[in-house]
N, C-alpha and C positions, 0 to 999 in steps of 0.2 A: 465442477468439482475437481478439475485438474489444474486450475489456476493457482498461482502463488499470490500471497498477500503483498501489500505495500510495506513501507516502513512507517514507524511511528516516532514522532519527535515530542519532547516534553521539556519544559523549562519552568523554573521557580525562582522568585526573588522575594525576600522577606525584609521587613523593616528592621528586625533585630536578628542576632545570631540564633539559629535554631537547627533542628535536624532536617535539613533540606534533602539530604540523601534518602531518607525514609519517605518523604513526600514524593520524590522522583520515583522511588521503587513502586509505590502504589499507583502512580500515574502510568508508568510503563506496564505495570501488570494489567491495567485496564486497556492498554493498547496492544497487548500481546498478539491479538488476532491479526495485526498488521505486519508482524515480522517475528519469525520464530527461529532464525539462524543464529543470531547473536544479539547482545545488548551491552549497554555500558552507561555509566554515570560519571560525570565530572563535577566535583564540588569546588566552589571558590571559597577558600579559607583565608580572608583578608588579603586577597591578591595572589595567594598561593593555590595552584590547581592540584587537586588530589583525585585520582581516577581509579576505576576498576572496570575492565571490559573483558569479555570472554565469549566463546561460542556457547550456545544453548538458550534455554528459556529463562525468563526473568527470575523465576523461583529457584532455578538451578544455579544460575550465575551469582545471585545475591542471597546467600544464606544469612542468617542472623549474625553470625560471626563476621562475615565480610562487611555487612552494613555497619556493625559496631566499630570497624577499623577506619571507616570513612569519617572525617572530621565534621563537626558542625560548621555552619557557615551562613552567609546571607544569600547565596546564589548557587544553583546547580542546573545542569542540563542533562538530559538522558535520551537514549535512542534504542529502539528495537528494530532489528534489521531483517529484511529480506532483500538481498541484492539483485538488482537488474543489470548492474555493471560491476564486474569484478568477482572474483571467486569467493567461496566461503572459507575464510581463514582469519586468524586472529589479527593479521595486519589490517584487514578491511573492517574490523570492528569500529563502531563510532560511539561517541563523538570523537572527531579528530582534534588533536591539540597541536598548537603552533606557538613556538617561542620566537619572537622577532625583536628588532631594535626598539619598536614602539610598545612592547609589552607582550602579554599572553593573550591567546584566543583559543576558544574551543568552539566547534561547529558540529551541529547535527542537521541532516538533510533528508528530506523525503521527496522523491521524484527522480527525474532522469534528464540530464542535459542532452539536447539533440545536437549540440556542437562540441561535445566533450572531446572527441578525438582531435579535432582541428585545434582547439585551445591547448590541449595537452602537448601536441607536437610543437606548437609555437613556444610554449614554456620550456620544453626540453631543449629546443634549439637555442634558447636564451641562457641556458645553464642550469635550469631547475632540475632537481633531483627528486624523484618520486619514491615514496616508500610504500605506497598502496597501489592497487589497481582500480580503486573506486573513483567515480567522477566527483565525489565530495572533496577529495584532496585538490582537485583542479579548482573548485570554487574557493577553497581555503587559500591557495596560492594567489589567485587573482585579487582576493580581498586584501591579502598581506601586501602585495605589490602596490595596490592603491593606497593602503594605509601609510606607506612611506612618503606619499605625496599630498596627503590630505590632513586636515586638522583634527578629525575625529574618526572613530571606528564606523559610525553611522554614515559619514561621508564616503568612506572607503567602500562600504557595502553598496551604497547608492551608485557609485561609479562602476562597481563590478556588475551591477544589474544592467548596465549598458552593453556589457560584453557577453555575458552568459545567456544562452537561449534554451528554451524547453520548460520542463516542469520542475519547480523547486519551491518547497516550503521549508524555510530555514529557521533554526533557533541558534543564536550566536551569543557567546558570553565573553566579555573582556574583564579586566580586573575590576571595573566599577559599573559596568552596564550589562544588562540583559536585553538582547535585541532579537526581534523576529521579523521576517519578511516572507511575502508570498509573491510568486511570479506574476507579471502583468496579465496573464491569461487566467490565473486562478485554477490551474489544473488540479492541484491537490489541496485538500482542506487545511485550515489552520484557524484556531480561535483562542480566546483567552478569557479568564475569569478572575475572581478575587474572593478571598475568605473574609470572614467576619473581622479577623484580627489583622487585616491589611496585607496578606500575602498574595501576590499576583502569580498566577500560573498560566502557562502557554501550552497548548496541546494540539495534536493533529485532529482530535475529535472531542466533541463536548462530553462524551461519556467519561473521559479521563478527568475533565474539570470536575464533574460531579463526584467522581470516585475519591477525590482527595478533600471533599467537603467544601469546595468553592462554588460560588455562584457564577453561572455563565454570564459574561457581559455581551460579547458579540464576536462575529467572525472577523478575522483580518481580511481586509478587502484586497482584491487582486492588485498587485503593484504596490501595496502599502508596506511601509516600514514603521514598526513600533519600537520605541526606545524606552525601557524601563530602568529607572535609576532612583536614587534617594530624593530626586527632585520631582518624582512622579512619572507620568506616562506622556510621551510626546509622539504624535503621529506625523510622519512624512509621506506626502502623497504625490511626489513629483513623477512617479512611474504609473500612477493610477490613470485609468481611462485612456491609455495609449493603445490598448488592444481590446478586441471584442472578448468578453468573458467566455472561457472554455472549460468549465468544471467538468471533470471526467464523469461521464454518465455511469461508468461501472462502479464508482464510489457508492451510488445509491443501489445498484443491482446486486453488488457482491462485497466490495471491500469493507465498507464501514459497518460498525456494530448497529444493530436495529434501534438501540436506545439513543443513538446520536442524532443531532440535528445539524445539517450542513447547509449553510447559506440560507437559513430559514426554513428548510424543507426537512420534515421528519423522515428518516430513513425507513422506519417501520411503515409509515403511511405510504411511502413511495412504493414499497414492495407489495403492500396490500393492493395498491392500484394496479401494479403490474399483473397480479393474479386475476384481478377482476377484468382487465382488458383481455387476458388470454381466454378467460371463460366466455367472453363475448365473441371474439374472433375465431377461436378454435374450440368450440364446445365438444363435449364427448359424453356418450352414454356410459355412465360408470356408477359403481356402488360406493366408492370411497376416494377421497382426495388425500394424498400424502405428500410431504415435502422432503427433499434431500437435505439432511442436516449440513450446515446450519442455515445458509443463506437462502435455501428454498422454502423454508418453513413459513415465513411471512407471506410469500407469494402463494403458497398452497392454501393458506387460510383465506386469502382474498378470492382465489378461484372458488373455494367452497362457499363462501358467502354469496358470491354473484350467481353461481350455478345451482345452489340449493343441494348439492351433493355433500353428504356428511364428511367432515374432516377427521382424519384418523392419524395415529402415530404408527407409521409403517416401517420406519427405518430408525435404528438406534446407532449412534456414533460412539465409538470408544474415545472418551474424552482424554485418555491418558497417553495418546499417541500424538507426538509432536512431529516437527520436521526431521528430528533425529532418528525417527523410526527407520530401522534397517529392513528393506524389503527382502523377502526370502529369495534365495537363488533358484534358478530354473529347476534344479534337481530336487528341490524341497517339496514339490507338488502342493504348494500352498498358495492360495489366492489372497494377495494383499488386500483386496477390497473386502473380503470376508473377515479379515482381521480388523479392519477399520470400521466396517459397517455390519449390522446384523438386521435381518428382516424380522418383523413382529408377525409371526404366522397367524395369530388370532385376528389381526387387523386385515390381512390380505387373502387368506385362504378361501378359495371358492368365489372370489370377488373380482369385478372389473375395476382396475386401479388406474387413477390418474396420478402420475408421478411428476411433480413440479421441481425443476432445478434451475439454477441461475445461467448455465451455459453448457455448451458442448465444444471442446476444443478438438482433440483428435478422435474422440468417439469411443476409445478403448474402455475407459472407466465407466461410461454410461452403459455400454453393452454388458459389462459385468454386473452392474446394479440391476438392470432389467432381468438378467439371468437369475440373479439372487431372488428377485421377487417371484419369478415363475417357479423357482425351486421351492418357495414357500407356499405355493399353491395358488398364486394369482392366475386367473383364467385369461385376463387381458391386461396389457400395460400400455397406457396411452401417455406418452411423454410430452410435457409442456415446458418450454424454456422461456424464462422471463427476460431474455435479451434477444436482439436480432442475431443472425448467424455471424460468426467471426469470419471475416474475409480478408483482413489485412493485419499485419503486425503493428504493435504499438511501440512508440519511441519515447513515451513520456512516463515510464515507470511501471507499466503493467507488463507482466511477463507473458505476453501473447506471442506465440512462436511465428516463425516465417510461414509464408503462404503455402509452401510445399507440405507443411505438416498440419494445416488446418483442413479438417474434413469437409467443411462447407465450400471450400474452394474447388473441390474436385467432384462433388456429388450433389444431386438435387435433394430436396427435403424427403421425398419418397424413398430415394436410394439410401439416405442416412437412416431412415426409419427401419429399413430392412437390414442394414448393417448392424445396428444396435439391437435388433430383435424386438422392436416396438410394434404395436398394432397400428399406431398413428403417432405423428410428431407434428408439433406446432410451435413456431417461434413468435416472440413478440414482434409485431410489425415495426419497422424503424420509424415510421411516421408517428408512432405513439410515444416515442421516447420523451418528448417534451412534457408529456403528462406526468412522467415520473420525476423529472428534474425540476419541474415548476418554472421552467424558462426555456426559451428557444436558443439560448446561448450556452451551449455545452459541447464537449468534444465527443464525437462519435466516429473518429477516424478508423478504429478497428473494425467498424461495421460498414462504413461507406467510402473509406480511402481519402476523405477530405482532411488533410493534415494542416493544422494551423501554422506550422513552421516548416522550414526546409527539412527534407528527409535526409538523415545522415547516410553517407556512402557505406560505412562499415557499421553494421548493427549487431555484431556478435557480442554476447555478454562477456566473453573472454578476450575481447579485442586487444586488451593491454597485457595479455599473458600468452601471446603467440610463441610457440617454440621456435628455436633457431632454424630448424629444418623446414619450417613453414614459411619463413620470411623470404621476401624477394632477395636475390643475390645482388650485391652491389655492382657498380659499373664495371669493375675489373674482373668480375666473375669469381672472386675469391670468398665471397660471402662475408659474414660478420665474424670478427675475432673477439 
């Protein structure tokens, strides 16, 4: 419950001029769960790019008036952001737009480059000037450099994929083409579909394809580049099958919306399976099973079905609190968890409760939720987690903290249970992860430390925003001027 979401990307290309901005709006609205810091849409109006980007939720940034000011066109791309590299400010809003000698380009990115710092340093030494602190701008720079040497934008993207490492699902728009690409590991999801009137849409998740009235066609394969233009759809596969597939296991556990299907696996079915596994390996004598909203609900239902313990609604989430919620100060004597969550006393009072959630990071939030249930009258609280313990940070776009802040790195399961005030605690065994992902080829580095790529030396989210006083002094001891 303490993790932050991913980013969501969306793209649309139509055979005739239409309201592509509104289509993008509804697509981003369906992907809001993946990023709540900022959002943006860039419309292609006959080769002229018109955009609107700002901090906030999709419904706040794009009022009816704002949408009416965006022109109609044949293409648009959009982005809903939660940043794992770079601060939350307007400069880092996406999509990123570039004007260069070969034309215009707009780029939206979901993921995190593991070699971003190295690439950015090389670019800066060659004279590049950065306007953001997001690794997406690094990708844009490399594609632009390659475009000056290649005959097409898709060739430039293909060359750039030889250089960038880590997780990236990209949607790219030029004056005449809409292009998407997924990294060779397939860390992050990406798919596309088509409406009955010939409009193609690209999205991070299938739920957004359905939201705009399109029919899901298929997932973009790891390493694949798809080019959409007036000539149809072309697939380039020169980067496919170069790496073992490593879809992020946490997409199924937490990030994705339950009604999405990723690489052929239903997210809802995956979470049901996680709950059933928990009921088998960590049974509990209880009167009711409840889930922590929202990603714990499906797993709780699975636990209930497998155990025979009735399923109940024990926690209600305030749906009107987004990432912009201002936590009360220490002197306010208010508990932020109580503002975001409320216990349903009728469901838990006088009962032994199984609480199912997706993860425990630091343990602070879970401790407050357990306390909330006890205050509502629960006689026992047995916590079940639908993922293994977090033992390592993630470098591929998931905001999992350093090991020093991960409670499972410093305490045993029984110790964590005591810290959070639970009567018992059970995690999903790591050997069962393949049953959730439908494959043995997935990334579980945050659980087992087996990273598919080289680990970056500097992993701070604000590594491109270091204050002068924190930088190393230069060789003459005078510091930076």
